[in-house]
C-alpha positions as CSV (number, residue, x, y, z in Angstrom):
1,X,102.1,71.9,127.9
2,X,103.2,71.2,131.5
3,X,102.3,67.5,131.0
4,X,104.3,67.4,127.7
5,X,107.3,69.1,129.2
6,X,107.5,67.3,132.6
7,X,106.4,64.0,131.0
8,X,109.4,64.2,128.7
9,X,111.7,65.1,131.5
10,X,110.4,62.2,133.7
11,X,110.6,59.8,130.8
12,X,114.3,60.6,130.1
13,X,115.0,60.3,133.8
14,X,113.4,56.8,133.8
15,X,115.4,55.8,130.8
16,X,118.6,56.9,132.5
17,X,117.7,54.8,135.6
18,X,116.9,51.7,133.5
19,X,119.6,51.6,130.8
20,X,122.3,50.1,133.1
21,X,120.0,47.4,134.2
22,X,118.9,46.7,130.6
23,X,122.5,46.6,129.4
24,X,123.7,44.1,132.0
25,X,120.7,41.7,131.5
26,X,120.8,42.1,127.7
27,X,124.4,40.9,127.5
28,X,125.1,38.6,130.4
29,X,121.5,37.6,131.3
30,X,122.3,38.6,134.9
31,X,119.5,40.6,136.6
32,X,121.5,43.1,138.7
33,X,119.3,43.7,141.7
34,X,122.1,45.9,143.2
35,X,121.3,48.5,140.5
36,X,119.6,50.9,142.9
37,X,122.4,50.6,145.5
38,X,125.0,51.5,142.9
39,X,122.9,54.5,141.9
40,X,122.8,55.8,145.5
41,X,126.4,55.0,146.5
42,X,127.7,56.9,143.4
43,X,126.0,60.0,144.8
44,X,127.5,59.4,148.2
45,X,131.0,58.9,146.8
46,X,130.7,62.1,144.8
47,X,129.4,63.9,147.8
48,X,132.3,62.6,149.9
49,X,134.9,63.7,147.4
50,X,133.3,67.1,147.0
51,X,132.5,67.9,150.6
52,X,135.0,65.9,152.6
53,X,138.1,66.0,150.4
54,X,137.3,69.3,148.8
55,X,137.8,68.1,145.2
56,X,136.5,69.9,142.2
57,X,132.9,69.0,141.4
58,X,133.7,67.7,137.9
59,X,136.6,65.5,139.1
60,X,134.5,64.2,142.0
61,X,131.9,63.1,139.4
62,X,134.4,61.4,137.1
63,X,136.1,59.6,140.0
64,X,132.8,58.5,141.5
65,X,131.7,57.0,138.1
66,X,135.0,55.3,137.6
67,X,134.9,53.9,141.2
68,X,131.4,52.5,140.7
69,X,132.5,50.9,137.5
70,X,135.2,49.1,139.4
71,X,132.7,48.1,142.1
72,X,130.4,46.6,139.4
73,X,133.3,44.6,137.8
74,X,134.4,43.3,141.2
75,X,130.8,42.3,142.0
76,X,130.7,40.1,138.9
77,X,134.2,38.7,139.2
78,X,134.0,37.6,142.8
79,X,130.3,36.9,143.4
80,X,128.0,36.8,140.4
81,X,130.3,34.7,138.2
82,X,129.9,31.8,140.7
83,X,126.1,31.7,140.4
84,X,125.8,32.7,136.7
85,X,123.2,30.6,134.9
86,X,121.2,30.0,138.2
87,X,118.5,32.6,137.8
88,X,117.2,32.6,141.4
89,X,120.7,32.6,142.9
90,X,121.7,35.5,140.6
91,X,118.7,37.6,141.9
92,X,119.4,36.6,145.6
93,X,123.2,37.3,145.3
94,X,122.8,40.7,143.6
95,X,120.0,41.8,145.8
96,X,122.0,40.8,148.9
97,X,124.9,42.9,147.7
98,X,122.6,45.9,147.1
99,X,120.9,45.4,150.5
100,X,124.2,45.2,152.3
101,X,125.3,48.5,150.6
102,X,122.1,50.4,151.3
103,X,121.6,49.2,154.9
104,X,125.3,49.6,155.6
105,X,124.9,53.3,154.6
106,X,121.8,53.6,156.8
107,X,123.7,51.9,159.7
108,X,126.6,54.3,159.2
109,X,124.2,57.3,159.7
110,X,123.5,58.0,156.1
111,X,120.0,59.4,156.5
112,X,118.0,62.6,156.5
113,X,118.4,65.6,154.2
114,X,122.1,66.2,155.0
115,X,123.5,64.8,151.8
116,X,122.8,66.8,148.7
117,X,124.7,67.4,145.4
118,X,124.6,70.8,143.8
119,X,122.8,71.3,140.5
120,X,125.0,71.6,137.4
121,X,123.4,74.9,136.3
122,X,121.5,77.4,138.5
123,X,118.4,79.2,137.3
124,X,115.4,78.5,135.2
125,X,113.6,79.5,132.0
126,X,110.1,79.6,130.7
127,X,108.9,77.2,128.0
128,X,105.3,77.9,126.8
129,X,104.5,79.7,130.1
130,X,105.8,76.7,132.1
131,X,108.9,77.4,134.3
132,X,111.6,74.8,133.9
133,X,114.9,74.9,135.7
134,X,118.1,74.5,133.7
135,X,119.2,71.3,135.4
136,X,116.1,69.5,134.3
137,X,116.7,70.7,130.7
138,X,120.2,69.4,131.0
139,X,118.8,66.0,132.2
140,X,117.0,65.7,128.8
141,X,120.2,66.6,126.9
142,X,122.4,64.2,128.9
143,X,119.8,61.4,128.6
144,X,119.6,61.8,124.8
145,X,123.4,61.9,124.5
146,X,123.7,58.7,126.6
147,X,121.2,56.8,124.4
148,X,122.9,58.0,121.2
149,X,126.4,57.3,122.5
150,X,125.3,53.8,123.7
151,X,123.9,53.0,120.2
152,X,127.0,54.2,118.5
153,X,129.3,52.3,120.9
154,X,127.4,49.0,120.3
155,X,127.3,49.4,116.5
156,X,130.7,50.9,115.6
157,X,133.3,49.7,118.2
158,X,134.9,46.4,118.5
159,X,134.0,45.9,122.1
160,X,130.4,47.1,121.4
161,X,130.0,44.6,118.6
162,X,131.3,41.8,120.8
163,X,128.7,42.8,123.4
164,X,126.0,42.8,120.8
165,X,127.2,39.3,119.7
166,X,126.9,38.0,123.2
167,X,123.5,39.5,123.6
168,X,122.2,38.0,120.3
169,X,123.7,34.5,120.5
170,X,126.2,33.6,123.3
171,X,127.1,30.2,121.8
172,X,127.9,31.6,118.4
173,X,129.9,34.4,120.1
174,X,131.9,31.8,122.0
175,X,132.7,29.9,118.8
176,X,134.1,33.1,117.3
177,X,136.5,33.4,120.2
178,X,134.6,36.0,122.3
179,X,135.2,35.4,126.1
180,X,131.8,35.2,127.8
181,X,133.1,36.1,131.2
182,X,135.2,39.0,130.0
183,X,132.2,40.5,128.2
184,X,130.1,40.0,131.2
185,X,132.6,41.9,133.4
186,X,132.6,44.7,130.8
187,X,128.8,44.7,130.7
188,X,128.6,44.8,134.5
189,X,131.1,47.6,134.8
190,X,129.4,49.6,132.1
191,X,125.9,49.0,133.6
192,X,127.2,50.1,137.0
193,X,128.7,53.3,135.4
194,X,125.4,54.0,133.7
195,X,123.6,53.6,137.1
196,X,126.2,55.9,138.6
197,X,125.8,58.5,135.8
198,X,122.0,58.4,136.3
199,X,122.6,59.0,140.1
200,X,125.0,61.9,139.4
201,X,122.5,63.6,137.0
202,X,119.3,63.0,138.9
203,X,120.3,63.1,142.6
204,X,120.9,66.9,142.5
205,X,117.1,67.2,142.0
206,X,116.6,65.9,145.6
207,X,118.4,64.5,148.6
208,X,120.7,61.4,148.6
209,X,118.7,59.0,150.7
210,X,118.9,55.2,151.1
211,X,115.2,54.8,150.1
212,X,116.0,56.2,146.7
213,X,118.0,53.0,145.9
214,X,114.9,50.8,146.4
215,X,112.7,53.2,144.3
216,X,115.2,53.3,141.4
217,X,115.4,49.5,141.4
218,X,111.6,49.2,141.1
219,X,111.5,51.9,138.3
220,X,114.3,50.2,136.4
221,X,112.7,46.8,136.6
222,X,109.3,48.2,135.5
223,X,110.8,49.9,132.5
224,X,112.8,46.8,131.5
225,X,109.8,44.4,131.9
226,X,107.5,46.6,129.9
227,X,110.0,47.3,127.2
228,X,111.1,43.6,127.1
229,X,114.0,42.2,129.1
230,X,117.1,42.3,126.9
231,X,115.9,45.1,124.6
232,X,117.7,48.3,125.2
233,X,115.6,50.4,122.8
234,X,112.5,48.8,124.2
235,X,113.5,50.1,127.6
236,X,113.8,53.6,126.2
237,X,110.3,53.5,124.6
238,X,108.8,51.9,127.8
239,X,110.4,54.7,129.8
240,X,108.3,57.2,127.8
241,X,105.1,55.2,128.3
242,X,105.6,54.9,132.0
243,X,107.0,58.4,132.4
244,X,104.0,60.1,130.8
245,X,101.6,57.8,132.7
246,X,103.2,58.8,136.0
247,X,102.9,62.5,135.2
248,X,99.2,62.1,134.2
249,X,98.7,60.2,137.5
250,X,100.4,63.0,139.5
251,X,98.3,65.6,137.8
252,X,94.9,63.9,138.2
253,X,95.3,61.7,141.2
254,X,98.3,62.8,143.3
255,X,102.0,62.3,143.8
256,X,101.6,59.3,146.1
257,X,100.1,57.2,143.3
258,X,103.2,57.6,141.1
259,X,104.9,54.4,142.2
260,X,101.6,52.5,141.8
261,X,101.9,53.2,138.1
262,X,105.2,51.3,137.9
263,X,103.9,48.4,139.9
264,X,100.8,48.1,137.8
265,X,102.9,48.3,134.7
266,X,104.9,45.3,135.9
267,X,101.8,43.2,136.8
268,X,99.8,44.0,133.7
269,X,102.7,43.3,131.4
270,X,103.5,39.9,133.0
271,X,99.8,39.0,132.7
272,X,99.1,40.1,129.1
273,X,102.5,40.1,127.4
274,X,105.2,38.4,129.5
275,X,107.9,39.0,126.9
276,X,107.3,42.8,127.1
277,X,106.7,45.1,124.1
278,X,110.0,44.4,122.4
279,X,111.3,41.4,124.3
280,X,112.5,38.1,122.8
281,X,111.4,35.8,125.5
282,X,108.8,33.1,124.7
283,X,105.2,34.1,125.2
284,X,103.2,32.5,128.0
285,X,101.2,30.5,125.5
286,X,104.4,28.9,124.1
287,X,105.6,27.9,127.6
288,X,102.4,26.3,128.9
């Protein structure tokens, strides 16, 4: 029962971490390697608004998520747009931005256990003799709501349908009058806000530390590669595969092997199925 409960919670958490990365790549084909930095800096912004300026927790969260969306849009508009289409340059540019953010925070004294966000709901309950705190239950609810909302947004709104069109066939979308760069800015801002939302929801479970940015980036890449780059629902299903594998590893081997699961998932997927479980990229045999 504990594996089932905490495996589900961990899987939803991984899905939240990866959705923003999957969204940006799926639409604009830009791998946002600043994803983990956006996750951490959102928590820092919310902490600053809450502790330094004394704003209400809810308003601090809303303002932090909006701010990180603006940061994501500016990243694309002023940096990534200049290297779009050059895969290696996109990775280097986005990773350099993320590295500058994270190491800038470290240089500014952002380290240790000083920075924490309060949980949304105090207390815990027992499910099948397994104690689970209310915030983790809320993580599951928020994660499910985000996945459902994202699906509804991309299927029943004009902007969402335009984003789907860009993801499916960019040339056809351009012929229909959809601006590729505008949609990429929207995707980048939305992906940044999803990363920020994941940070706001998950960071109260621990401390806001720079190292978390690197961990989240690796987890997001692992989930997206296993699920298939460009497949949003594939990322969700891959999050459950990796999430339960991590919990089983923690139970039978130890917590320090948890990250090894993600790294092995990346390596094995690239060896045996480079396109991922639900990806649309060409298989290795087709490219040799």
